[in-house]
Structures are given as C-alpha cells and as structure tokens.
PyMOL Python script that loads the backbone (N, CA, C, O; Angstrom):
from pymol import cmd

cmd.read_pdbstr("""\
ATOM      1  N   MET A   1    -298.133 -68.818   5.220  1.00  0.00           N
ATOM      2  CA  MET A   1    -296.872 -68.133   5.109  1.00  0.00           C
ATOM      3  C   MET A   1    -296.765 -67.625   3.671  1.00  0.00           C
ATOM      4  O   MET A   1    -297.171 -68.304   2.728  1.00  0.00           O
ATOM      5  N   CYS A   2    -296.223 -66.441   3.523  1.00  0.00           N
ATOM      6  CA  CYS A   2    -296.088 -65.848   2.202  1.00  0.00           C
ATOM      7  C   CYS A   2    -294.946 -64.840   2.194  1.00  0.00           C
ATOM      8  O   CYS A   2    -294.401 -64.494   3.242  1.00  0.00           O
ATOM      9  N   LYS A   3    -294.590 -64.372   0.997  1.00  0.00           N
ATOM     10  CA  LYS A   3    -293.566 -63.337   0.863  1.00  0.00           C
ATOM     11  C   LYS A   3    -294.249 -61.974   0.932  1.00  0.00           C
ATOM     12  O   LYS A   3    -295.374 -61.810   0.460  1.00  0.00           O
ATOM     13  N   ILE A   4    -293.568 -61.007   1.519  1.00  0.00           N
ATOM     14  CA  ILE A   4    -294.119 -59.660   1.617  1.00  0.00           C
ATOM     15  C   ILE A   4    -293.268 -58.741   0.750  1.00  0.00           C
ATOM     16  O   ILE A   4    -292.101 -58.488   1.050  1.00  0.00           O
ATOM     17  N   GLU A   5    -293.861 -58.253  -0.316  1.00  0.00           N
ATOM     18  CA  GLU A   5    -293.120 -57.434  -1.273  1.00  0.00           C
ATOM     19  C   GLU A   5    -292.833 -56.033  -0.761  1.00  0.00           C
ATOM     20  O   GLU A   5    -291.849 -55.418  -1.172  1.00  0.00           O
ATOM     21  N   LYS A   6    -293.677 -55.513   0.134  1.00  0.00           N
ATOM     22  CA  LYS A   6    -293.479 -54.143   0.611  1.00  0.00           C
ATOM     23  C   LYS A   6    -292.174 -53.976   1.373  1.00  0.00           C
ATOM     24  O   LYS A   6    -291.561 -52.910   1.323  1.00  0.00           O
ATOM     25  N   GLU A   7    -291.741 -55.014   2.077  1.00  0.00           N
ATOM     26  CA  GLU A   7    -290.549 -54.923   2.908  1.00  0.00           C
ATOM     27  C   GLU A   7    -289.397 -55.751   2.363  1.00  0.00           C
ATOM     28  O   GLU A   7    -288.483 -56.106   3.106  1.00  0.00           O
ATOM     29  N   GLU A   8    -289.433 -56.057   1.085  1.00  0.00           N
ATOM     30  CA  GLU A   8    -288.416 -56.948   0.542  1.00  0.00           C
ATOM     31  C   GLU A   8    -287.071 -56.267   0.365  1.00  0.00           C
ATOM     32  O   GLU A   8    -286.990 -55.086   0.029  1.00  0.00           O
ATOM     33  N   LYS A   9    -286.025 -57.033   0.597  1.00  0.00           N
ATOM     34  CA  LYS A   9    -284.661 -56.621   0.269  1.00  0.00           C
ATOM     35  C   LYS A   9    -284.206 -57.419  -0.943  1.00  0.00           C
ATOM     36  O   LYS A   9    -283.642 -56.861  -1.884  1.00  0.00           O
ATOM     37  N   LEU A  10    -284.451 -58.714  -0.919  1.00  0.00           N
ATOM     38  CA  LEU A  10    -284.165 -59.566  -2.072  1.00  0.00           C
ATOM     39  C   LEU A  10    -285.472 -60.053  -2.686  1.00  0.00           C
ATOM     40  O   LEU A  10    -285.837 -59.657  -3.793  1.00  0.00           O
ATOM     41  N   ALA A  11    -286.173 -60.918  -1.953  1.00  0.00           N
ATOM     42  CA  ALA A  11    -287.431 -61.457  -2.478  1.00  0.00           C
ATOM     43  C   ALA A  11    -288.580 -61.352  -1.483  1.00  0.00           C
ATOM     44  O   ALA A  11    -289.709 -61.706  -1.822  1.00  0.00           O
ATOM     45  N   GLY A  12    -288.331 -60.880  -0.277  1.00  0.00           N
ATOM     46  CA  GLY A  12    -289.382 -60.735   0.717  1.00  0.00           C
ATOM     47  C   GLY A  12    -289.591 -61.957   1.590  1.00  0.00           C
ATOM     48  O   GLY A  12    -290.546 -62.007   2.366  1.00  0.00           O
ATOM     49  N   VAL A  13    -288.707 -62.950   1.477  1.00  0.00           N
ATOM     50  CA  VAL A  13    -288.861 -64.182   2.245  1.00  0.00           C
ATOM     51  C   VAL A  13    -288.662 -63.922   3.739  1.00  0.00           C
ATOM     52  O   VAL A  13    -289.466 -64.381   4.550  1.00  0.00           O
ATOM     53  N   CYS A  14    -287.628 -63.209   4.113  1.00  0.00           N
ATOM     54  CA  CYS A  14    -287.366 -62.930   5.531  1.00  0.00           C
ATOM     55  C   CYS A  14    -288.495 -62.108   6.144  1.00  0.00           C
ATOM     56  O   CYS A  14    -288.876 -62.339   7.291  1.00  0.00           O
ATOM     57  N   ALA A  15    -289.027 -61.163   5.398  1.00  0.00           N
ATOM     58  CA  ALA A  15    -290.147 -60.358   5.900  1.00  0.00           C
ATOM     59  C   ALA A  15    -291.380 -61.229   6.100  1.00  0.00           C
ATOM     60  O   ALA A  15    -292.112 -61.054   7.074  1.00  0.00           O
ATOM     61  N   GLY A  16    -291.615 -62.166   5.186  1.00  0.00           N
ATOM     62  CA  GLY A  16    -292.744 -63.078   5.327  1.00  0.00           C
ATOM     63  C   GLY A  16    -292.587 -63.994   6.524  1.00  0.00           C
ATOM     64  O   GLY A  16    -293.550 -64.241   7.251  1.00  0.00           O
ATOM     65  N   LEU A  17    -291.377 -64.503   6.735  1.00  0.00           N
ATOM     66  CA  LEU A  17    -291.120 -65.357   7.893  1.00  0.00           C
ATOM     67  C   LEU A  17    -291.279 -64.577   9.193  1.00  0.00           C
ATOM     68  O   LEU A  17    -291.842 -65.086  10.163  1.00  0.00           O
ATOM     69  N   ALA A  18    -290.787 -63.353   9.209  1.00  0.00           N
ATOM     70  CA  ALA A  18    -290.905 -62.524  10.411  1.00  0.00           C
ATOM     71  C   ALA A  18    -292.371 -62.232  10.718  1.00  0.00           C
ATOM     72  O   ALA A  18    -292.780 -62.263  11.879  1.00  0.00           O
ATOM     73  N   TYR A  19    -293.152 -61.953   9.700  1.00  0.00           N
ATOM     74  CA  TYR A  19    -294.571 -61.688   9.906  1.00  0.00           C
ATOM     75  C   TYR A  19    -295.290 -62.942  10.392  1.00  0.00           C
ATOM     76  O   TYR A  19    -296.152 -62.865  11.267  1.00  0.00           O
ATOM     77  N   TYR A  20    -294.938 -64.095   9.828  1.00  0.00           N
ATOM     78  CA  TYR A  20    -295.586 -65.350  10.191  1.00  0.00           C
ATOM     79  C   TYR A  20    -295.303 -65.722  11.646  1.00  0.00           C
ATOM     80  O   TYR A  20    -296.205 -66.158  12.362  1.00  0.00           O
ATOM     81  N   PHE A  21    -294.049 -65.550  12.085  1.00  0.00           N
ATOM     82  CA  PHE A  21    -293.674 -65.905  13.443  1.00  0.00           C
ATOM     83  C   PHE A  21    -293.810 -64.740  14.422  1.00  0.00           C
ATOM     84  O   PHE A  21    -293.506 -64.886  15.606  1.00  0.00           O
ATOM     85  N   ASN A  22    -294.266 -63.588  13.935  1.00  0.00           N
ATOM     86  CA  ASN A  22    -294.508 -62.401  14.754  1.00  0.00           C
ATOM     87  C   ASN A  22    -293.243 -61.951  15.502  1.00  0.00           C
ATOM     88  O   ASN A  22    -293.272 -61.697  16.706  1.00  0.00           O
ATOM     89  N   ILE A  23    -292.139 -61.862  14.760  1.00  0.00           N
ATOM     90  CA  ILE A  23    -290.883 -61.358  15.300  1.00  0.00           C
ATOM     91  C   ILE A  23    -290.346 -60.275  14.377  1.00  0.00           C
ATOM     92  O   ILE A  23    -290.863 -60.076  13.277  1.00  0.00           O
ATOM     93  N   ASP A  24    -289.324 -59.585  14.818  1.00  0.00           N
ATOM     94  CA  ASP A  24    -288.758 -58.487  14.055  1.00  0.00           C
ATOM     95  C   ASP A  24    -288.037 -59.005  12.819  1.00  0.00           C
ATOM     96  O   ASP A  24    -287.292 -59.982  12.892  1.00  0.00           O
ATOM     97  N   VAL A  25    -288.256 -58.357  11.697  1.00  0.00           N
ATOM     98  CA  VAL A  25    -287.641 -58.781  10.434  1.00  0.00           C
ATOM     99  C   VAL A  25    -286.123 -58.658  10.485  1.00  0.00           C
ATOM    100  O   VAL A  25    -285.421 -59.430   9.831  1.00  0.00           O
ATOM    101  N   THR A  26    -285.609 -57.708  11.243  1.00  0.00           N
ATOM    102  CA  THR A  26    -284.159 -57.556  11.373  1.00  0.00           C
ATOM    103  C   THR A  26    -283.540 -58.781  12.032  1.00  0.00           C
ATOM    104  O   THR A  26    -282.446 -59.202  11.657  1.00  0.00           O
ATOM    105  N   LEU A  27    -284.227 -59.348  13.001  1.00  0.00           N
ATOM    106  CA  LEU A  27    -283.735 -60.547  13.668  1.00  0.00           C
ATOM    107  C   LEU A  27    -283.689 -61.729  12.703  1.00  0.00           C
ATOM    108  O   LEU A  27    -282.728 -62.498  12.719  1.00  0.00           O
ATOM    109  N   VAL A  28    -284.701 -61.881  11.873  1.00  0.00           N
ATOM    110  CA  VAL A  28    -284.722 -62.970  10.890  1.00  0.00           C
ATOM    111  C   VAL A  28    -283.590 -62.785   9.889  1.00  0.00           C
ATOM    112  O   VAL A  28    -282.901 -63.746   9.545  1.00  0.00           O
ATOM    113  N   ARG A  29    -283.395 -61.564   9.422  1.00  0.00           N
ATOM    114  CA  ARG A  29    -282.302 -61.308   8.470  1.00  0.00           C
ATOM    115  C   ARG A  29    -280.937 -61.537   9.105  1.00  0.00           C
ATOM    116  O   ARG A  29    -280.027 -62.036   8.444  1.00  0.00           O
ATOM    117  N   LEU A  30    -280.782 -61.186  10.362  1.00  0.00           N
ATOM    118  CA  LEU A  30    -279.521 -61.405  11.069  1.00  0.00           C
ATOM    119  C   LEU A  30    -279.237 -62.898  11.226  1.00  0.00           C
ATOM    120  O   LEU A  30    -278.111 -63.346  11.011  1.00  0.00           O
ATOM    121  N   ILE A  31    -280.250 -63.659  11.599  1.00  0.00           N
ATOM    122  CA  ILE A  31    -280.083 -65.114  11.732  1.00  0.00           C
ATOM    123  C   ILE A  31    -279.721 -65.732  10.382  1.00  0.00           C
ATOM    124  O   ILE A  31    -278.853 -66.602  10.311  1.00  0.00           O
ATOM    125  N   TRP A  32    -280.378 -65.292   9.321  1.00  0.00           N
ATOM    126  CA  TRP A  32    -280.082 -65.811   7.987  1.00  0.00           C
ATOM    127  C   TRP A  32    -278.653 -65.462   7.579  1.00  0.00           C
ATOM    128  O   TRP A  32    -277.943 -66.307   7.035  1.00  0.00           O
ATOM    129  N   ALA A  33    -278.228 -64.232   7.835  1.00  0.00           N
ATOM    130  CA  ALA A  33    -276.870 -63.813   7.483  1.00  0.00           C
ATOM    131  C   ALA A  33    -275.827 -64.611   8.263  1.00  0.00           C
ATOM    132  O   ALA A  33    -274.808 -65.013   7.701  1.00  0.00           O
ATOM    133  N   LEU A  34    -276.072 -64.840   9.537  1.00  0.00           N
ATOM    134  CA  LEU A  34    -275.145 -65.648  10.336  1.00  0.00           C
ATOM    135  C   LEU A  34    -275.098 -67.089   9.834  1.00  0.00           C
ATOM    136  O   LEU A  34    -274.035 -67.710   9.831  1.00  0.00           O
ATOM    137  N   ALA A  35    -276.230 -67.617   9.416  1.00  0.00           N
ATOM    138  CA  ALA A  35    -276.257 -68.972   8.862  1.00  0.00           C
ATOM    139  C   ALA A  35    -275.458 -69.052   7.569  1.00  0.00           C
ATOM    140  O   ALA A  35    -274.791 -70.053   7.310  1.00  0.00           O
ATOM    141  N   VAL A  36    -275.523 -67.993   6.753  1.00  0.00           N
ATOM    142  CA  VAL A  36    -274.738 -67.965   5.513  1.00  0.00           C
ATOM    143  C   VAL A  36    -273.249 -67.878   5.831  1.00  0.00           C
ATOM    144  O   VAL A  36    -272.445 -68.588   5.229  1.00  0.00           O
ATOM    145  N   ILE A  37    -272.878 -67.012   6.772  1.00  0.00           N
ATOM    146  CA  ILE A  37    -271.464 -66.811   7.106  1.00  0.00           C
ATOM    147  C   ILE A  37    -270.851 -68.074   7.699  1.00  0.00           C
ATOM    148  O   ILE A  37    -269.744 -68.461   7.323  1.00  0.00           O
ATOM    149  N   PHE A  38    -271.560 -68.716   8.621  1.00  0.00           N
ATOM    150  CA  PHE A  38    -271.005 -69.882   9.303  1.00  0.00           C
ATOM    151  C   PHE A  38    -271.322 -71.191   8.592  1.00  0.00           C
ATOM    152  O   PHE A  38    -270.917 -72.255   9.060  1.00  0.00           O
ATOM    153  N   GLY A  39    -272.028 -71.138   7.489  1.00  0.00           N
ATOM    154  CA  GLY A  39    -272.277 -72.330   6.684  1.00  0.00           C
ATOM    155  C   GLY A  39    -273.182 -73.351   7.337  1.00  0.00           C
ATOM    156  O   GLY A  39    -273.001 -74.552   7.135  1.00  0.00           O
ATOM    157  N   VAL A  40    -274.142 -72.908   8.107  1.00  0.00           N
ATOM    158  CA  VAL A  40    -275.068 -73.816   8.767  1.00  0.00           C
ATOM    159  C   VAL A  40    -276.136 -74.236   7.760  1.00  0.00           C
ATOM    160  O   VAL A  40    -276.924 -73.405   7.308  1.00  0.00           O
ATOM    161  N   GLY A  41    -276.163 -75.500   7.415  1.00  0.00           N
ATOM    162  CA  GLY A  41    -277.149 -75.984   6.449  1.00  0.00           C
ATOM    163  C   GLY A  41    -276.888 -75.398   5.070  1.00  0.00           C
ATOM    164  O   GLY A  41    -275.739 -75.201   4.677  1.00  0.00           O
ATOM    165  N   SER A  42    -277.940 -75.128   4.355  1.00  0.00           N
ATOM    166  CA  SER A  42    -277.853 -74.536   3.025  1.00  0.00           C
ATOM    167  C   SER A  42    -278.784 -73.332   2.958  1.00  0.00           C
ATOM    168  O   SER A  42    -279.795 -73.382   2.256  1.00  0.00           O
ATOM    169  N   PRO A  43    -278.470 -72.246   3.672  1.00  0.00           N
ATOM    170  CA  PRO A  43    -279.412 -71.120   3.746  1.00  0.00           C
ATOM    171  C   PRO A  43    -279.682 -70.450   2.392  1.00  0.00           C
ATOM    172  O   PRO A  43    -280.793 -69.981   2.147  1.00  0.00           O
ATOM    173  N   ILE A  44    -278.696 -70.405   1.534  1.00  0.00           N
ATOM    174  CA  ILE A  44    -278.920 -69.764   0.233  1.00  0.00           C
ATOM    175  C   ILE A  44    -279.868 -70.605  -0.611  1.00  0.00           C
ATOM    176  O   ILE A  44    -280.764 -70.068  -1.263  1.00  0.00           O
ATOM    177  N   LEU A  45    -279.674 -71.917  -0.603  1.00  0.00           N
ATOM    178  CA  LEU A  45    -280.555 -72.810  -1.352  1.00  0.00           C
ATOM    179  C   LEU A  45    -281.974 -72.767  -0.787  1.00  0.00           C
ATOM    180  O   LEU A  45    -282.944 -72.736  -1.544  1.00  0.00           O
ATOM    181  N   ILE A  46    -282.095 -72.765   0.527  1.00  0.00           N
ATOM    182  CA  ILE A  46    -283.411 -72.696   1.166  1.00  0.00           C
ATOM    183  C   ILE A  46    -284.107 -71.386   0.821  1.00  0.00           C
ATOM    184  O   ILE A  46    -285.309 -71.371   0.556  1.00  0.00           O
ATOM    185  N   TYR A  47    -283.354 -70.280   0.821  1.00  0.00           N
ATOM    186  CA  TYR A  47    -283.930 -68.982   0.481  1.00  0.00           C
ATOM    187  C   TYR A  47    -284.441 -68.975  -0.957  1.00  0.00           C
ATOM    188  O   TYR A  47    -285.530 -68.471  -1.230  1.00  0.00           O
ATOM    189  N   ILE A  48    -283.656 -69.534  -1.872  1.00  0.00           N
ATOM    190  CA  ILE A  48    -284.060 -69.575  -3.286  1.00  0.00           C
ATOM    191  C   ILE A  48    -285.328 -70.411  -3.455  1.00  0.00           C
ATOM    192  O   ILE A  48    -286.243 -70.016  -4.177  1.00  0.00           O
ATOM    193  N   VAL A  49    -285.380 -71.563  -2.790  1.00  0.00           N
ATOM    194  CA  VAL A  49    -286.565 -72.420  -2.888  1.00  0.00           C
ATOM    195  C   VAL A  49    -287.786 -71.699  -2.321  1.00  0.00           C
ATOM    196  O   VAL A  49    -288.855 -71.727  -2.930  1.00  0.00           O
ATOM    197  N   LEU A  50    -287.641 -71.051  -1.161  1.00  0.00           N
ATOM    198  CA  LEU A  50    -288.766 -70.316  -0.580  1.00  0.00           C
ATOM    199  C   LEU A  50    -289.184 -69.140  -1.457  1.00  0.00           C
ATOM    200  O   LEU A  50    -290.373 -68.837  -1.552  1.00  0.00           O
ATOM    201  N   ALA A  51    -288.238 -68.483  -2.090  1.00  0.00           N
ATOM    202  CA  ALA A  51    -288.568 -67.364  -2.972  1.00  0.00           C
ATOM    203  C   ALA A  51    -289.380 -67.835  -4.174  1.00  0.00           C
ATOM    204  O   ALA A  51    -290.219 -67.093  -4.687  1.00  0.00           O
ATOM    205  N   ILE A  52    -289.138 -69.052  -4.621  1.00  0.00           N
ATOM    206  CA  ILE A  52    -289.880 -69.596  -5.756  1.00  0.00           C
ATOM    207  C   ILE A  52    -291.232 -70.142  -5.316  1.00  0.00           C
ATOM    208  O   ILE A  52    -292.233 -69.941  -6.004  1.00  0.00           O
ATOM    209  N   VAL A  53    -291.273 -70.825  -4.186  1.00  0.00           N
ATOM    210  CA  VAL A  53    -292.468 -71.548  -3.764  1.00  0.00           C
ATOM    211  C   VAL A  53    -293.510 -70.661  -3.082  1.00  0.00           C
ATOM    212  O   VAL A  53    -294.706 -70.815  -3.332  1.00  0.00           O
ATOM    213  N   LEU A  54    -293.076 -69.738  -2.227  1.00  0.00           N
ATOM    214  CA  LEU A  54    -294.026 -68.937  -1.454  1.00  0.00           C
ATOM    215  C   LEU A  54    -294.770 -67.934  -2.334  1.00  0.00           C
ATOM    216  O   LEU A  54    -294.171 -67.309  -3.209  1.00  0.00           O
ATOM    217  N   PRO A  55    -296.069 -67.783  -2.103  1.00  0.00           N
ATOM    218  CA  PRO A  55    -296.826 -66.778  -2.855  1.00  0.00           C
ATOM    219  C   PRO A  55    -296.594 -65.378  -2.282  1.00  0.00           C
ATOM    220  O   PRO A  55    -296.183 -65.227  -1.132  1.00  0.00           O
ATOM    221  N   ASN A  56    -296.860 -64.373  -3.089  1.00  0.00           N
ATOM    222  CA  ASN A  56    -296.781 -62.981  -2.634  1.00  0.00           C
ATOM    223  C   ASN A  56    -298.088 -62.620  -1.937  1.00  0.00           C
ATOM    224  O   ASN A  56    -299.157 -63.090  -2.326  1.00  0.00           O
ATOM    225  N   CYS A  57    -297.998 -61.788  -0.912  1.00  0.00           N
ATOM    226  CA  CYS A  57    -299.217 -61.329  -0.247  1.00  0.00           C
ATOM    227  C   CYS A  57    -298.955 -59.975   0.403  1.00  0.00           C
ATOM    228  O   CYS A  57    -297.812 -59.557   0.589  1.00  0.00           O
ATOM    229  N   ASP A  58    -300.038 -59.318   0.737  1.00  0.00           N
ATOM    230  CA  ASP A  58    -299.988 -58.059   1.456  1.00  0.00           C
ATOM    231  C   ASP A  58    -300.576 -58.324   2.834  1.00  0.00           C
ATOM    232  O   ASP A  58    -301.753 -58.670   2.929  1.00  0.00           O
ATOM    233  N   PRO A  59    -299.797 -58.174   3.913  1.00  0.00           N
ATOM    234  CA  PRO A  59    -300.316 -58.521   5.241  1.00  0.00           C
ATOM    235  C   PRO A  59    -301.502 -57.673   5.680  1.00  0.00           C
ATOM    236  O   PRO A  59    -302.252 -58.073   6.571  1.00  0.00           O
ATOM    237  N   ASP A  60    -301.681 -56.508   5.066  1.00  0.00           N
ATOM    238  CA  ASP A  60    -302.826 -55.673   5.420  1.00  0.00           C
ATOM    239  C   ASP A  60    -304.126 -56.236   4.844  1.00  0.00           C
ATOM    240  O   ASP A  60    -305.206 -55.972   5.373  1.00  0.00           O
ATOM    241  N   GLU A  61    -304.020 -57.013   3.757  1.00  0.00           N
ATOM    242  CA  GLU A  61    -305.205 -57.557   3.105  1.00  0.00           C
ATOM    243  C   GLU A  61    -305.530 -58.973   3.540  1.00  0.00           C
ATOM    244  O   GLU A  61    -306.610 -59.478   3.231  1.00  0.00           O
ATOM    245  N   VAL A  62    -304.623 -59.622   4.248  1.00  0.00           N
ATOM    246  CA  VAL A  62    -304.841 -60.995   4.679  1.00  0.00           C
ATOM    247  C   VAL A  62    -305.718 -60.992   5.919  1.00  0.00           C
ATOM    248  O   VAL A  62    -305.431 -60.291   6.889  1.00  0.00           O
ATOM    249  N   GLU A  63    -306.783 -61.774   5.885  1.00  0.00           N
ATOM    250  CA  GLU A  63    -307.676 -61.877   7.023  1.00  0.00           C
ATOM    251  C   GLU A  63    -307.372 -63.177   7.763  1.00  0.00           C
ATOM    252  O   GLU A  63    -307.315 -64.251   7.164  1.00  0.00           O
ATOM    253  N   PHE A  64    -307.180 -63.062   9.055  1.00  0.00           N
ATOM    254  CA  PHE A  64    -306.910 -64.226   9.858  1.00  0.00           C
ATOM    255  C   PHE A  64    -308.142 -64.553  10.683  1.00  0.00           C
ATOM    256  O   PHE A  64    -308.818 -63.668  11.207  1.00  0.00           O
ATOM    257  N   GLU A  65    -308.415 -65.840  10.785  1.00  0.00           N
ATOM    258  CA  GLU A  65    -309.560 -66.287  11.559  1.00  0.00           C
ATOM    259  C   GLU A  65    -309.133 -66.474  13.010  1.00  0.00           C
ATOM    260  O   GLU A  65    -308.160 -67.169  13.302  1.00  0.00           O
ATOM    261  N   GLU A  66    -309.869 -65.848  13.902  1.00  0.00           N
ATOM    262  CA  GLU A  66    -309.545 -65.989  15.315  1.00  0.00           C
ATOM    263  C   GLU A  66    -310.094 -67.320  15.829  1.00  0.00           C
ATOM    264  O   GLU A  66    -311.209 -67.726  15.502  1.00  0.00           O
ATOM    265  N   VAL A  67    -309.292 -67.967  16.623  1.00  0.00           N
ATOM    266  CA  VAL A  67    -309.702 -69.233  17.216  1.00  0.00           C
ATOM    267  C   VAL A  67    -309.987 -68.987  18.690  1.00  0.00           C
ATOM    268  O   VAL A  67    -309.120 -68.540  19.442  1.00  0.00           O
ATOM    269  N   HIS A  68    -311.199 -69.282  19.081  1.00  0.00           N
ATOM    270  CA  HIS A  68    -311.590 -69.112  20.473  1.00  0.00           C
ATOM    271  C   HIS A  68    -311.656 -70.486  21.118  1.00  0.00           C
ATOM    272  O   HIS A  68    -312.437 -71.345  20.710  1.00  0.00           O
ATOM    273  N   GLU A  69    -310.844 -70.672  22.107  1.00  0.00           N
ATOM    274  CA  GLU A  69    -310.845 -71.934  22.825  1.00  0.00           C
ATOM    275  C   GLU A  69    -311.507 -71.726  24.184  1.00  0.00           C
ATOM    276  O   GLU A  69    -311.258 -70.740  24.877  1.00  0.00           O
ATOM    277  N   GLU A  70    -312.343 -72.669  24.535  1.00  0.00           N
ATOM    278  CA  GLU A  70    -312.980 -72.591  25.835  1.00  0.00           C
ATOM    279  C   GLU A  70    -311.970 -72.991  26.897  1.00  0.00           C
ATOM    280  O   GLU A  70    -311.159 -73.898  26.712  1.00  0.00           O
ATOM    281  N   GLU A  71    -312.048 -72.287  28.006  1.00  0.00           N
ATOM    282  CA  GLU A  71    -311.150 -72.635  29.095  1.00  0.00           C
ATOM    283  C   GLU A  71    -311.621 -73.936  29.729  1.00  0.00           C
ATOM    284  O   GLU A  71    -312.810 -74.128  29.983  1.00  0.00           O
ATOM    285  N   TYR A  72    -310.683 -74.805  29.973  1.00  0.00           N
ATOM    286  CA  TYR A  72    -310.996 -76.083  30.587  1.00  0.00           C
ATOM    287  C   TYR A  72    -310.756 -75.989  32.083  1.00  0.00           C
ATOM    288  O   TYR A  72    -309.657 -75.666  32.533  1.00  0.00           O
ATOM    289  N   ASP A  73    -311.780 -76.270  32.827  1.00  0.00           N
ATOM    290  CA  ASP A  73    -311.678 -76.272  34.283  1.00  0.00           C
ATOM    291  C   ASP A  73    -311.878 -77.708  34.765  1.00  0.00           C
ATOM    292  O   ASP A  73    -312.993 -78.222  34.684  1.00  0.00           O
ATOM    293  N   PRO A  74    -310.841 -78.363  35.260  1.00  0.00           N
ATOM    294  CA  PRO A  74    -310.975 -79.766  35.651  1.00  0.00           C
ATOM    295  C   PRO A  74    -311.885 -79.962  36.854  1.00  0.00           C
ATOM    296  O   PRO A  74    -312.314 -81.087  37.114  1.00  0.00           O
ATOM    297  N   TYR A  75    -312.193 -78.905  37.594  1.00  0.00           N
ATOM    298  CA  TYR A  75    -313.030 -79.017  38.782  1.00  0.00           C
ATOM    299  C   TYR A  75    -314.479 -78.615  38.525  1.00  0.00           C
ATOM    300  O   TYR A  75    -315.290 -78.605  39.451  1.00  0.00           O
ATOM    301  N   ASP A  76    -314.812 -78.284  37.281  1.00  0.00           N
ATOM    302  CA  ASP A  76    -316.167 -77.853  36.955  1.00  0.00           C
ATOM    303  C   ASP A  76    -317.013 -79.079  36.619  1.00  0.00           C
ATOM    304  O   ASP A  76    -316.795 -79.731  35.598  1.00  0.00           O
ATOM    305  N   ASP A  77    -317.973 -79.384  37.480  1.00  0.00           N
ATOM    306  CA  ASP A  77    -318.867 -80.523  37.268  1.00  0.00           C
ATOM    307  C   ASP A  77    -320.281 -80.079  36.932  1.00  0.00           C
ATOM    308  O   ASP A  77    -321.216 -80.868  37.066  1.00  0.00           O
ATOM    309  N   SER A  78    -320.461 -78.840  36.500  1.00  0.00           N
ATOM    310  CA  SER A  78    -321.813 -78.319  36.277  1.00  0.00           C
ATOM    311  C   SER A  78    -322.523 -79.062  35.156  1.00  0.00           C
ATOM    312  O   SER A  78    -323.735 -79.256  35.247  1.00  0.00           O
ATOM    313  N   ASP A  79    -321.836 -79.482  34.113  1.00  0.00           N
ATOM    314  CA  ASP A  79    -322.494 -80.187  33.022  1.00  0.00           C
ATOM    315  C   ASP A  79    -322.742 -81.660  33.353  1.00  0.00           C
ATOM    316  O   ASP A  79    -323.506 -82.332  32.660  1.00  0.00           O
ATOM    317  N   ARG A  80    -322.114 -82.149  34.383  1.00  0.00           N
ATOM    318  CA  ARG A  80    -322.252 -83.556  34.760  1.00  0.00           C
ATOM    319  C   ARG A  80    -323.637 -83.834  35.367  1.00  0.00           C
ATOM    320  O   ARG A  80    -324.181 -84.923  35.186  1.00  0.00           O
ATOM    321  N   TYR A  81    -324.199 -82.871  36.074  1.00  0.00           N
ATOM    322  CA  TYR A  81    -325.447 -83.085  36.786  1.00  0.00           C
ATOM    323  C   TYR A  81    -326.652 -82.479  36.084  1.00  0.00           C
ATOM    324  O   TYR A  81    -327.679 -82.259  36.727  1.00  0.00           O
ATOM    325  N   GLU A  82    -326.565 -82.210  34.824  1.00  0.00           N
ATOM    326  CA  GLU A  82    -327.696 -81.616  34.092  1.00  0.00           C
ATOM    327  C   GLU A  82    -328.640 -82.669  33.619  1.00  0.00           C
ATOM    328  O   GLU A  82    -329.648 -82.354  32.986  1.00  0.00           O
TER     329      GLU A  82
END
""", "prot")
cmd.dss("prot")
cmd.show_as("cartoon", "prot")
cmd.util.cbc("prot")
cmd.orient("prot")
C-alpha cells in the first residue's frame, strides 16, 4: 500500500487506498468524508498517520507478482496411483 501523488487532493492517501483495494477513489473519499462528519473513530488522525507512514509510489511503475494457484479437485486420484 502506498500514496499516489498523481491523484492526490491532500496527500494521496485515499487514492492509494482505492488503488490497493481496487475500488473507485471517489467512493473512498466519500466514506472518509462521512466518517469525519459523523465522528466515526478518528479519521483525521488516521489520515495524518497514513500520510506520514505510507511511502509515495507511481502505480504505473509498480510491478505486481501474479500468484497462480492450482485448482484443487477433490475427486482427482491420478497422482495417487502413480
């Protein structure tokens, strides 16, 4: 997880969270704004901490490793009789 400077409004934290969870950045900003308005938790403090702690990155330059999982077939006994 990282901050994205290209799409930042304040520090890029919401854009980084949206990219990490693969959701729209507007939705993340809306949820954060509602949390600030209704006083749920400490969203301003959490935002400040994330702005300090998270590194900056460019999502176009970040390489992600694909994980290939083999499909598990509970009825496949082909390796049992080898």
